LUMMARMI-962325 format. One line per 4 residues: their letters; for each residue x, y, z of C-alpha. Coordinates in steps of 0.5 Angstrom, whole numbers, plus 500, padded with zeros to 3 digits. Layout:
N
a> X:Y:Z ~ ...
REM end
This chain:
792
mslt> 863:491:793 ~ 857:493:790 ~ 855:500:791 ~ 847:499:792
ehsa> 850:496:799 ~ 852:503:800 ~ 846:507:797 ~ 845:510:804
lieq> 852:513:805 ~ 852:516:798 ~ 845:519:800 ~ 848:522:806
lkpl> 855:524:802 ~ 851:528:796 ~ 849:534:800 ~ 856:535:802
mlep> 860:534:795 ~ 861:541:794 ~ 862:544:801 ~ 870:546:802
nfpq> 871:541:807 ~ 868:535:804 ~ 875:531:804 ~ 875:531:811
vfeq> 868:530:812 ~ 869:524:807 ~ 874:521:811 ~ 870:521:818
ltag> 864:518:814 ~ 868:512:811 ~ 873:511:816 ~ 870:504:817
esns> 871:502:810 ~ 876:499:806 ~ 881:503:801 ~ 878:500:795
trfl> 871:502:797 ~ 873:509:799 ~ 876:509:792 ~ 869:507:789
lkme> 865:511:793 ~ 869:517:791 ~ 869:515:783 ~ 861:515:784
lnrl> 860:521:787 ~ 865:525:782 ~ 860:522:777 ~ 854:524:780
gsec> 857:531:781 ~ 860:532:774 ~ 856:537:769 ~ 851:534:765
trli> 849:536:758 ~ 843:531:757 ~ 837:535:756 ~ 830:532:759
dlrd> 824:532:754 ~ 818:528:757 ~ 813:531:752 ~ 813:524:749
ksel> 814:520:755 ~ 809:523:760 ~ 801:523:760 ~ 801:530:763
pcee> 802:536:760 ~ 810:539:760 ~ 812:545:761 ~ 819:549:759
lrag> 824:549:764 ~ 831:553:763 ~ 837:551:767 ~ 843:555:765
rqth> 843:555:758 ~ 839:548:757 ~ 832:548:756 ~ 828:542:759
fldq> 821:539:758 ~ 818:537:764 ~ 811:535:767 ~ 809:537:774
pakq> 812:531:778 ~ 818:531:774 ~ 819:539:775 ~ 819:538:783
ifqq> 824:533:783 ~ 828:537:778 ~ 828:543:783 ~ 829:539:789
alal> 835:535:786 ~ 838:542:783 ~ 838:544:791 ~ 842:538:793
yqgk> 847:539:788 ~ 847:547:790 ~ 844:549:783 ~ 848:546:779
ytlg> 845:541:773 ~ 849:535:774 ~ 849:527:772 ~ 846:526:779
vyee> 840:531:778 ~ 839:528:771 ~ 838:521:774 ~ 834:523:780
vmna> 829:526:775 ~ 829:520:770 ~ 828:515:776 ~ 823:518:779
hrkr> 819:519:773 ~ 820:512:771 ~ 817:510:778 ~ 811:514:777
rqks> 809:511:771 ~ 810:504:773 ~ 805:506:779 ~ 800:510:775
qgnp> 800:504:770 ~ 799:499:776 ~ 793:504:778 ~ 790:507:772
savs> 786:512:777 ~ 792:516:779 ~ 794:518:771 ~ 789:524:771
paes> 789:529:776 ~ 782:531:773 ~ 780:524:776 ~ 783:524:782
qpft> 781:531:784 ~ 774:531:780 ~ 771:537:784 ~ 777:542:785
vpgi> 778:545:778 ~ 783:551:775 ~ 780:557:772 ~ 781:560:765
vlgn> 780:568:764 ~ 775:569:759 ~ 774:576:755 ~ 780:580:758
yfsr> 786:578:754 ~ 793:582:754 ~ 796:582:747 ~ 802:584:745
teer> 804:588:738 ~ 811:586:739 ~ 815:580:740 ~ 818:579:747
mnys> 824:574:748 ~ 826:570:754 ~ 833:574:755 ~ 836:574:762
mkil> 841:579:764 ~ 844:583:770 ~ 841:590:771 ~ 841:595:776
vsqp> 835:598:779 ~ 834:605:782 ~ 828:610:784 ~ 829:617:786
grge> 832:617:793 ~ 833:610:793 ~ 840:606:792 ~ 841:601:786
ipgi> 839:594:787 ~ 842:589:783 ~ 837:584:779 ~ 836:580:773
tadl> 831:581:767 ~ 826:575:765 ~ 824:577:759 ~ 825:583:754
svgg> 821:587:749 ~ 822:593:745 ~ 817:597:750 ~ 817:593:756
arir> 821:588:760 ~ 819:583:766 ~ 825:583:772 ~ 826:579:778
lpsr> 828:583:784 ~ 830:581:792 ~ 823:581:795 ~ 825:586:800
hpfs> 827:591:795 ~ 826:599:797 ~ 822:601:791 ~ 815:604:791
ldip> 810:601:786 ~ 807:608:784 ~ 814:611:782 ~ 817:609:775
lkvk> 824:605:776 ~ 830:607:773 ~ 833:601:770 ~ 841:600:767
lvel> 841:594:763 ~ 848:593:765 ~ 850:587:760 ~ 848:591:754
sqef> 851:598:756 ~ 858:594:756 ~ 857:592:749 ~ 853:598:746
yyed> 854:605:747 ~ 847:609:748 ~ 847:615:753 ~ 840:612:755
lqhg> 844:605:757 ~ 849:609:761 ~ 844:613:765 ~ 839:608:765
veyq> 832:607:762 ~ 825:609:765 ~ 820:604:766 ~ 813:604:769
ivsa> 811:598:774 ~ 805:595:771 ~ 804:589:776 ~ 808:586:781
egng> 808:579:785 ~ 812:575:790 ~ 814:568:792 ~ 817:570:799
eftw> 824:570:796 ~ 823:574:790 ~ 819:580:787 ~ 817:579:779
mrlk> 815:586:776 ~ 812:587:769 ~ 815:594:766 ~ 813:598:761
rlgg> 818:603:758 ~ 817:610:759 ~ 824:613:756 ~ 829:612:751
segl> 831:614:744 ~ 829:612:738 ~ 836:609:737 ~ 835:605:743
seml> 828:602:740 ~ 832:600:734 ~ 837:597:738 ~ 833:593:742
anli> 829:591:736 ~ 835:588:732 ~ 837:585:738 ~ 831:581:739
rgyk> 831:579:731 ~ 838:577:731 ~ 837:572:737 ~ 830:570:735
fryk> 832:563:734 ~ 838:562:739 ~ 833:564:745 ~ 826:563:746
vdin> 821:567:744 ~ 816:568:750 ~ 809:566:747 ~ 805:566:754
dvlv> 801:572:752 ~ 799:569:745 ~ 798:562:749 ~ 793:565:754
tatg> 789:569:749 ~ 788:563:744 ~ 786:558:750 ~ 781:563:753
lgfe> 778:564:745 ~ 778:557:744 ~ 774:556:750 ~ 770:562:748
rhyl> 768:558:742 ~ 765:552:746 ~ 761:557:750 ~ 758:562:746
phlp> 754:558:741 ~ 750:556:748 ~ 750:563:750 ~ 743:564:753
hlpl> 742:571:754 ~ 741:576:749 ~ 746:582:748 ~ 744:589:746
fldn> 748:595:745 ~ 745:602:747 ~ 747:608:743 ~ 746:614:747
rgdk> 749:620:743 ~ 742:623:741 ~ 737:626:746 ~ 735:619:748
prls> 738:613:749 ~ 736:608:743 ~ 737:600:742 ~ 742:600:736
hlll> 744:593:735 ~ 743:586:738 ~ 748:580:738 ~ 745:573:736
spdn> 747:566:738 ~ 744:559:737 ~ 741:559:744 ~ 739:566:745
qail> 734:566:739 ~ 728:564:743 ~ 728:571:747 ~ 728:574:740
hyfq> 723:570:737 ~ 718:571:743 ~ 718:579:741 ~ 716:577:734
dend> 709:579:732 ~ 704:576:727 ~ 707:580:722 ~ 714:578:724
isql> 716:585:727 ~ 720:585:733 ~ 716:588:739 ~ 722:588:743
egml> 723:596:743 ~ 716:596:746 ~ 718:593:752 ~ 725:597:752
tqgr> 722:603:751 ~ 727:610:751 ~ 723:612:758 ~ 725:605:761
mgma> 732:605:758 ~ 733:613:761 ~ 730:610:768 ~ 735:604:768
lryp> 741:609:766 ~ 739:614:771 ~ 738:609:777 ~ 744:604:775
edad> 744:601:782 ~ 736:600:782 ~ 735:593:779 ~ 727:594:780
hrtf> 728:598:773 ~ 731:592:770 ~ 727:587:772 ~ 721:586:767
fcft> 715:582:767 ~ 711:580:760 ~ 705:576:757 ~ 702:576:750
hnan> 694:576:748 ~ 692:573:742 ~ 686:576:739 ~ 683:574:732
gklf> 690:572:730 ~ 693:578:732 ~ 699:578:738 ~ 698:584:743
fysa> 704:585:748 ~ 704:587:755 ~ 710:589:759 ~ 712:592:766
tlae> 718:593:770 ~ 718:592:778 ~ 719:599:779 ~ 713:601:775
lkhr> 708:595:779 ~ 711:598:786 ~ 709:605:784 ~ 702:603:782
kere> 701:598:787 ~ 699:593:781 ~ 704:588:783 ~ 699:583:785
lffg> 694:584:779 ~ 700:584:774 ~ 703:578:777 ~ 697:574:778
fgag> 693:575:771 ~ 700:575:767 ~ 702:568:770 ~ 696:565:768
kpsw> 698:566:761 ~ 702:561:757 ~ 706:567:755 ~ 708:569:762
rvfk> 716:571:762 ~ 720:574:767 ~ 726:578:764 ~ 732:581:767
ltld> 736:586:764 ~ 744:588:766 ~ 747:594:764 ~ 754:596:763
tidh> 758:602:761 ~ 763:601:755 ~ 770:603:757 ~ 773:606:750
gkry> 780:606:753 ~ 781:599:752 ~ 782:596:745 ~ 776:593:742
kssv> 780:587:738 ~ 782:582:743 ~ 787:578:740 ~ 793:581:737
ipgd> 799:577:735 ~ 806:581:735 ~ 806:585:728 ~ 799:585:727
aeny> 795:591:727 ~ 792:593:734 ~ 785:595:731 ~ 779:593:726
salt> 778:597:720 ~ 776:605:721 ~ 769:603:720 ~ 768:598:725
eqql> 772:602:730 ~ 767:608:729 ~ 761:603:729 ~ 764:600:736
asfs> 765:607:739 ~ 758:609:738 ~ 756:605:743 ~ 755:607:750
hvlq> 753:601:754 ~ 752:593:753 ~ 746:590:756 ~ 744:583:756
lmdl> 737:581:757 ~ 736:574:761 ~ 730:570:761 ~ 729:568:768
thep> 722:565:767 ~ 721:558:771 ~ 715:554:769 ~ 714:551:776
aksq> 714:558:779 ~ 708:560:775 ~ 703:558:780 ~ 707:562:785
ykgw> 706:568:781 ~ 699:567:780 ~ 698:566:788 ~ 699:574:788
ynna> 692:575:785 ~ 688:580:789 ~ 681:579:784 ~ 682:586:782
nana> 679:589:775 ~ 684:586:769 ~ 682:592:765 ~ 687:596:769
lkvy> 693:593:766 ~ 691:596:759 ~ 696:601:761 ~ 702:596:760
gqkk> 700:594:753 ~ 705:596:748 ~ 705:600:743 ~ 705:596:736
avqs> 711:597:732 ~ 711:597:725 ~ 718:596:724 ~ 724:595:728
sikq> 730:599:728 ~ 735:594:732 ~ 740:591:727 ~ 741:584:728
vsle> 748:581:728 ~ 750:574:729 ~ 756:571:732 ~ 760:568:727
fser> 761:560:727 ~ 763:554:723 ~ 756:553:720 ~ 753:546:724
rrea> 746:546:721 ~ 744:543:714 ~ 740:549:712 ~ 738:556:714
rfaf> 732:558:719 ~ 728:564:718 ~ 724:568:723 ~ 716:567:720
ktla> 710:567:724 ~ 703:563:721 ~ 698:559:724 ~ 699:552:725
eihq> 695:546:727 ~ 698:540:730 ~ 695:533:731 ~ 697:526:734
gglk> 693:521:736 ~ 687:524:739 ~ 690:530:741 ~ 690:537:736
vqgl> 692:544:738 ~ 694:550:735 ~ 700:555:735 ~ 704:560:732
sndi> 710:558:728 ~ 716:561:731 ~ 722:560:725 ~ 722:555:719
ssrg> 727:552:714 ~ 725:548:708 ~ 725:541:712 ~ 722:543:719
lqvi> 719:549:723 ~ 719:551:731 ~ 712:552:733 ~ 709:555:740
ldka> 703:552:742 ~ 697:556:745 ~ 697:551:751 ~ 701:546:753
aafe> 700:539:750 ~ 703:532:752 ~ 705:530:745 ~ 710:524:744
egkp> 717:526:742 ~ 720:522:736 ~ 713:520:734 ~ 710:522:727
vtls> 705:528:727 ~ 701:531:722 ~ 701:539:721 ~ 696:544:717
lpkl> 698:551:715 ~ 691:554:714 ~ 693:561:713 ~ 698:559:708
qaia> 693:555:704 ~ 691:561:700 ~ 697:562:697 ~ 699:555:696
gksr> 696:554:689 ~ 695:546:688 ~ 700:544:694 ~ 695:542:700
lvdl> 698:544:706 ~ 693:540:710 ~ 695:533:714 ~ 703:534:712
pyrl> 707:528:715 ~ 712:531:720 ~ 716:528:726 ~ 716:531:733
vksr> 724:532:734 ~ 723:535:741 ~ 718:538:746 ~ 721:544:750
kdgm> 718:549:756 ~ 713:543:758 ~ 710:542:752 ~ 709:549:750
vlhl> 715:549:744 ~ 715:544:739 ~ 721:542:734 ~ 718:539:728
aaii> 722:535:722 ~ 719:533:715 ~ 718:526:714 ~ 720:525:707
ghev> 719:519:703 ~ 719:517:696 ~ 714:522:693 ~ 715:530:694
hpgv> 713:533:701 ~ 708:538:699 ~ 710:542:706 ~ 718:542:704
efln> 716:544:697 ~ 712:550:699 ~ 716:552:704 ~ 723:552:700
kliv> 719:556:695 ~ 717:561:700 ~ 724:562:703 ~ 727:563:696
hnre> 722:568:693 ~ 722:572:700 ~ 729:571:702 ~ 730:579:702
kltq> 724:580:707 ~ 725:574:712 ~ 730:575:718 ~ 735:569:717
lsen> 737:566:724 ~ 742:561:722 ~ 750:563:724 ~ 751:566:717
nsdi> 746:572:717 ~ 751:577:717 ~ 758:578:713 ~ 760:583:718
kels> 765:579:721 ~ 769:584:724 ~ 763:588:728 ~ 761:581:730
dglk> 767:580:733 ~ 768:587:736 ~ 761:586:739 ~ 762:579:742
nlvm> 769:582:745 ~ 765:588:749 ~ 760:582:752 ~ 765:578:754
rkly> 769:583:758 ~ 764:582:764 ~ 761:575:765 ~ 754:575:769
gvpf> 754:568:769 ~ 760:563:770 ~ 761:558:765 ~ 764:551:766
fiek> 767:546:761 ~ 766:538:761 ~ 772:534:759 ~ 772:527:757
takt> 777:523:760 ~ 780:516:759 ~ 775:513:764 ~ 769:518:765
qvvs> 767:525:764 ~ 769:531:769 ~ 768:538:770 ~ 775:541:768
flgt> 775:548:768 ~ 771:554:770 ~ 771:561:766 ~ 772:567:770
svqg> 772:574:769 ~ 777:579:772 ~ 772:583:775 ~ 771:577:780
hdit> 764:574:781 ~ 760:572:788 ~ 759:565:785 ~ 767:564:784
dmfa> 769:568:790 ~ 765:562:794 ~ 768:556:791 ~ 775:560:791
alst> 774:561:799 ~ 774:553:799 ~ 780:552:795 ~ 787:552:798
epqh> 790:553:791 ~ 790:560:788 ~ 786:560:782 ~ 783:554:783
ynla> 775:553:785 ~ 773:547:790 ~ 766:545:787 ~ 765:539:792
pllg> 759:542:795 ~ 756:544:788 ~ 757:537:785 ~ 758:532:790
ngil> 753:527:793 ~ 751:525:786 ~ 749:532:783 ~ 755:532:778
kqav> 752:526:775 ~ 744:527:776 ~ 744:535:774 ~ 750:535:769
ldpi> 753:529:766 ~ 746:525:765 ~ 742:531:762 ~ 748:532:757
rtlr> 749:525:754 ~ 741:526:752 ~ 743:532:748 ~ 746:534:742
pnde> 751:540:740 ~ 745:543:736 ~ 740:543:742 ~ 739:549:747
msyv> 742:548:754 ~ 737:546:759 ~ 737:547:766 ~ 736:545:774
elfv> 735:550:779 ~ 739:550:786 ~ 737:553:792 ~ 744:555:796
qvir> 745:556:804 ~ 751:560:805 ~ 753:559:812 ~ 758:564:815
qsrg> 763:560:820 ~ 769:563:824 ~ 775:566:821 ~ 772:568:815
gill> 770:561:813 ~ 764:559:809 ~ 760:552:809 ~ 755:551:803
kfvp> 749:547:802 ~ 746:546:795 ~ 739:543:794 ~ 735:542:788
sddl> 729:546:788 ~ 725:541:786 ~ 727:536:792 ~ 723:542:796
asve> 716:539:795 ~ 712:545:797 ~ 712:552:797 ~ 712:552:804
aqln> 718:547:804 ~ 722:552:800 ~ 720:558:804 ~ 723:555:810
finq> 729:553:807 ~ 730:561:805 ~ 728:563:812 ~ 733:558:815
snqv> 738:560:810 ~ 738:568:812 ~ 738:566:819 ~ 744:562:819
gkfm> 748:566:813 ~ 745:568:807 ~ 740:565:801 ~ 742:564:794
airl> 739:561:788 ~ 743:559:782 ~ 741:556:775 ~ 745:551:773
yrga> 745:551:765 ~ 748:545:761 ~ 749:543:754 ~ 753:539:749
tgkp> 758:541:745 ~ 761:539:738 ~ 768:539:735 ~ 772:545:737
dnsc> 771:551:732 ~ 779:552:732 ~ 778:557:725 ~ 778:563:730
irre> 784:561:733 ~ 788:559:727 ~ 793:564:726 ~ 794:564:734
leyi> 796:556:733 ~ 800:557:727 ~ 804:562:731 ~ 805:558:737
hiha> 807:552:733 ~ 813:556:730 ~ 816:557:737 ~ 813:552:741
qhka> 810:546:737 ~ 808:542:743 ~ 804:547:747 ~ 800:548:740
kqle> 798:541:740 ~ 797:541:747 ~ 792:546:747 ~ 788:543:741
eqlw> 788:536:744 ~ 785:540:750 ~ 779:543:746 ~ 778:537:743
rivg> 777:533:749 ~ 771:538:751 ~ 764:535:751 ~ 760:539:755
vgel> 759:546:757 ~ 754:550:762 ~ 753:556:766 ~ 752:558:773
ldvt> 747:564:774 ~ 745:568:780 ~ 737:568:780 ~ 736:570:787
devv> 732:576:786 ~ 727:573:782 ~ 726:567:786 ~ 725:571:792
lrfs> 720:575:788 ~ 716:569:787 ~ 714:569:795 ~ 709:574:796
alsq> 710:573:804 ~ 717:575:803 ~ 715:582:800 ~ 711:584:806
REM end
């Protein structure tokens, strides 16, 4: 007799094996079988129901991420499908880990692997569901200064006026615990709990243990059957603290140390390092201790330096403070809910080699009734810019340091802590200029006298008091760049234009032209530097051979690299000498312009506490590239809330309306393939129709603004959207990433590696698979401003 012939009968008997009346049931179900068959069936069922000591470790057998799963005293490493099978089989054998559970899991895993090998597209969850992605919390991390151990023990929990409820601990540290209680517990989350650690009170005598230790409830979550609570210890003696510390130290290598908090923090910081080099906004820090607010520091990333360059005058002195005056900052602080005080419009005027800056807030233009004149005249200038300023009060109750490994100091050095404590607000200056929209702003012009705009001329600053701090990265550039402005003449074929250099290095420079020019990228140009010829001596700075590496801003910004042959390049030789002899006077713009790493890290942490854009990350899979994660903030965001409403999974976001219909390839993947990691992010502008449906549902329609061919078509889309729901405009940035900069999480990875080697490896592999990064930024207010018809 073969047992395979009776597999259905065995499956029928499995759930009944451990029941008290199993012998009677067995006799009834096998009444028609021979004695030998019934004997073999009993032997097989006894085998399947016998206790199993084998560990299941799929870390080197599965292409999917594996997690630890404890069953009794055993720890298994299972991927998600195997975990589900394990839990189902465990329920079948009434919670006992038996040989039947082991075989159920391994057989299911083997079948899944065979199926996936026959159908490769089933291997990657990211590929099978390309538009529903998980979120990663960035900028807000829960760090522990003490080790926490997964330690399960019986407890009794009570509150004043309520009886004791039994529960268990899930993990334990000196200063806190995580416990599991029945979901229908009688406790109030606002009142401290008294917890008796029953097993410890039997083994150790401390008065605290006998009467119970007071804990504050930090958070609670449930699944219908149980409630899990995170607790912070309020009471207890020093002796109890010492006993718990010794307990954890003594059992450290017998029980699993919980490294989840360190892992979550390291993951967030690792993804931050992909995003921050492409941070397009300029963070500023306000010192409000004196009579008037003043800008104290700014934080530079490779991608936000164009904003800083814009405000450099012909003498390389920043005129940013001329726009963000103390008076304007005071109004923004006084009316924090009024965005008009934080919306800026600017242009420059070049007269005889001198650069004059003009700026106004939307509130000022409305008050003076000069919006039409400023928009119409200013937008006719190549230097027209639209900026948005965000303003957030710093919560000094939170720790400035984001990552603290157990045993580390909780704070930076005293000097850094004092410096960070002096800031009252974090500001972010966002460049919302959209070149195709200039014609719409020009359409506001009412033919008024432009002399009325003199009142908006900025007072020329002779020096800037804002201290520049750079984000710290592994240096990716071959050489440092320095802010430097001088007249430049560029010639290619029959085209010749003038402009001002923005920054220089010995082998290249960036030039902003007086007017747009259609130069051919990748082709040679000749460069002349007439203003520098007087100090160049015998070096001739005329018709120097350069190559146009890249053209941006519709031909307004050119990146040039020297063409170096066998002979000395006069331009490279001269610029190198200029930099060497004036290094202390020049502002260095590469990542190494500051040695104050702690301050840089602290400023970065203050900025990342609140995200105004929504970062997303592109992952390279075996077959293609997909959006794999969305960066989220604990404060919530209108954009992430929209996508979360379309997803059935918690902490997941359905991006199908955004990335479906070919937009992923057209607007994200194809542009990224043309970019290098050192290139600034480019963007596409999307108009969004948010249609409200019954029962709180929403329907989203995304259309690139370029697809709406005329201003009338765009206006009709906006009006229609507001009639059926709401109009939004989103700027989708996209850029290429280089290799992961894991130096910032080296210590976290080392700590994780000690306690969970496979998790450290998984995180590193995940970060290496990221090939692109982007950001979704809400630009609705600026888009609506373009249409004079909408302001009526």
